[in-house]
N, C-alpha and C positions, 0 to 999 in steps of 0.2 A: 965216671962222667959219660953221660950220653953224648954220642957223637953229632956233629950239626951235618949233616946233609943238603947240598945245595944243587942246581942245576949243572953246573960246574965238575961235583964230585961225585953223582950219584950211581954213576956209570962203573965205575973203579970202585967203589967203597961198598955199593950193594948190590946190582947184577952181577958181577965179575965175582963176588966173595961166594965161597964155596957154604960159608955160614948160615945159618937162619939170622936173618936181619928184622928186625922189629923196627919199622918205620913209624914213627907219629907226625902228622901231618896239624901242626898248627897254626895259631896267630896270637901276637900279642893281648888283642882286645877280646880275644873268646875266654868268659870264663870257665864253662868246663875244660876246655887245654889248659888254663892255669890248675885247675883243680887237679889233675891227674898228672903234673908234671915232677908232684915228687915221687908218683909210683914209677914213671919212667926212669928215674935217676935210680931209684931202689933196684930195678930190674937189671938197669946196668951194670950196677955193682955186685949185684948177687952172682950174674950170669957172664961177672968177666971173664976173657977165655973162651966158654962155651958158643957164643951168639954175640950180634953185635947189636948195640940198641942205638938207635940217634932219632932226630928231632928233624923235620922241612917246614920251618916258616912259609905258608904258602901264599903270604904276602911279598917277600922278598925271592922268592923261586915259584913263580907261576907255571914254569913248562910242565916239570915234576907232577904239579897237579892235575893239569890238562892230561896229560899223559895218563894217568891211572884212573881219571874220573873221579875226581876228589869234589867233591857238592857240599858237603857238610861234615864240619872240623868240631871235637879232633876226631881223625880217622886214622885208625892203627890197620897197616897193613901187614903182613910175616910175609918173608918173601925169601926164596931158598933156590940156588940154581936159578935165577933169574927169572921167576914165576912167583905169582901172588897164589902163596898157600893158604890164607886165610886172613879173616878180616874184622875189625874191631870196630863200630862207629859209635860216638857219643863217650861221654864218661863213663867207667867202668871201674868196679871194683879187683882191688890188685889179683885177687882169683882168679879173676876170668882171665886176664892176661899169663899169668902162672901154667894155667891148664892148657891155651893154645901153645904156648912156649914149648909145653909137654911132650903136646901130640908132635910135635914138628922137630925136635931136635932127636 
């Protein structure tokens, strides 16, 4: 299951992690965000132990969104070693996520 990242745990769970972390910035009211939800869950299961996969609810955790300049959702950041190494914006097919993940693990 995808992790839940918050303003409180982002530093520990994402920035300090040595693994590639896929972070889905989303909101409950966002249709495209809900559409890619199952893809995020699938990736979480398929890559268990290899990468971290989680979600940030932008309504509940505004500071992270501001810190990363998130202006459109869904926005998916690929973070490794504390730095953003790649990004996808908008609803995307699963193959696009897999391609980015494989490039960075």
